[in-house]
C-alpha positions, 0 to 999 in steps of 0.5 A: 708404468716406468720401465726397470733397467735391465740387469747387467749382463755379467757376460759383458764384464771382463774376467776377474783378475787372476792375481785377485782370485788367487789372493782371495782363494789364499785368504778365504779358503773354501769361502772364496768360491762363494765370494767369486760366485757372488761377484758374477751376479747383479748387485742389489739396488738401494737408495737412501731417503732424505729425511727432510724431503718427502717422497722416494721409492718404497722398499725394504729397510737396510739394517744399518741405516734408518733411511736406507731402502733396498728396491726389488728392481732397479727403475730408470731413476733418471725419469723420476723428478723426485730424484732430481729434487733431492728426495733420495740418493741412489747409494750402495748399501754398504756405504750407508754403514757411515751411520753406524760409525757416527753412532759409535762416535756419538755424533748423530744429531751433534752440531759438529764441524765436519770435513768429508775430505774426498767427497765426490760424488757426494753420497757420504756428504749428503748422509752426514748432512742428514745425520748431524744436527741443525747447527752443524757444518759439513765441508764437502771437499773434492780436489779433482775438478772433473768430479767437483761439478758432480759433487756440487750438483748432488750436495745442492740438490740434497737441499741442506743449508749446512753444506759448504763445497770446497776444492782444496788439496788435503794438506790445506786442512792440516793446519786448521786442526778444528774439525770434530769429524773428518771422513776419509773415504779414500781412493782405493783399488776398487775390489769391492766394485767388481760386481758392477764396474768393468773398469774395476776389473780391468785396472786392478793389479798388485801395483795399483794396490801398492799405489793406493796404499801410499796415497791413503797413508798420506791422506790419513796423515793430513786428515788426522792433523785436521782433527781437533783434540777429541775429534773422530776420524772415520776411514773407509774404502771399497776394497778388501786388500789388507794393505788398504784396510786393516793393515793401513790402520795398523800402520797408522796406529803404530805412529799415532795414539788413538782410541779405536771405536767399536762399530755395531752394524746391527746385523750379522752380515758385515764382518768384524775385524780387529779394527773395523767392519768389512762387507762382502757380497756373499755375506750381506746384501752389499758390495765390498766396503771397509769402515773403521773409526778412531778418536784423537786423544784429548778434549776441546771446548768448541762453541755450540753452533746456534742461530738462523741461516743468514745471507752474505752477498750472494751466499747463504751462511749456515747456522754454524757459521759463527762457531767456525774458526776464522781461518776455516771461514776464510778458506771457505770464502776463498773457494766460494764454497757456501751455498749460493743464493743468487747470481749476476746475469746480463740485465740483473740478478737471478736465483741460483740453481742451488737455492731451488732445492733448499727450503731455508734458501728459498725462505730467505730468497723471497726477501731479496728477490721475489719469485712465483711458484709453478707446481708441475705434474710428473710430465711437466716436471720431466719437460722442465728437467729436459730443458723445455719451456713451460707454456703459461699466460702472463708469465713474468719475473722469476718462478720456482718450478716445483713437483710434489712440493719440492723445488726443481729449478728456475724459469724466467717469465716471457709472457706466454711461457716460462723460459727454462733456466735449468743448468745444461749439465743438470738436464736429463737427456732421455726421450719422451718415452723414457728410454 
């Protein structure tokens, strides 16, 4: 049996900032004690299943997310090959309210052109990819180069051909004005993370709240300009500061005409405000989170995306590629953002790691670069994920290493073994006993 990770020792956490405690006490009154007590308890563990891949831990449903599950204990996720294959994503439950915002916008199943403006580490991008239609395109953007690698890994492992990963400043999207949906999960002061992130406690200050509010206002400006007429902006943070949540949107709505959408959480836990929903850990089984959705005035007749995935050079083009404006396609090409199929290596062409986790990519890859498939049991899968060679006989060419029917990565035949070609940054570093 896999060992569960021990619950966090709350005594190792820095104390809650005095200024925050005083502010919460002033705004919540008698209820503040319940919140402060909850912040010194271990957070719940939750995951979101990939609807297009089988497998993943069983658990209790998250009320506001059809694929969300609470787990009774936190396993050592690192040694579960299904996590590495993209069968599920470990995500805080409050963040899964994105699904209810999408329902309010009538975008679930839509072949929409969407932008996740501040996308790393990828939880909300992968959720959008699961919620939108087969002809949708999701531009997963992250300007921070240090976070971009994590975003690429998580999005690629999710295995959707509809994703494009880019690295542009927010203002680069302002002139496009073609997106049906822009999701802005804005950088914030992180008050809602104080149950599990020591840094959130250590760095908090009123000045940080002020700085984050200014950054959010600028991002909202660019996100709004990126929307087409009739498009929807979903705004979220993981904080409770009014300056970053309802107050931020009140100021925004004083400057922009917009329709505020009513989000139904399907549960009494999230609190309804004038403009959005707020999660607090003493009220619901979630961390701190705020979410709201507004629609831009007007309508726009955009072509419905159709057609299969196609190959262009080393990349897979999503089904909605032709429906996208030329300027957006050019921007994605400049950033090399479409899902890569192959890469050039000394001596020829090899399958790209991203293609291993995408069924549509694998189907097209077979026509240009034949490969074998090697099914691995759990121990074999973990050996591969650690970067080890896989013993074999007559190993030749390229091979997809798979587990439980899901692709993990690539290996190159060397006669009596398959040489590991899994990216060094994706390899797991646990010892063989899993600790």
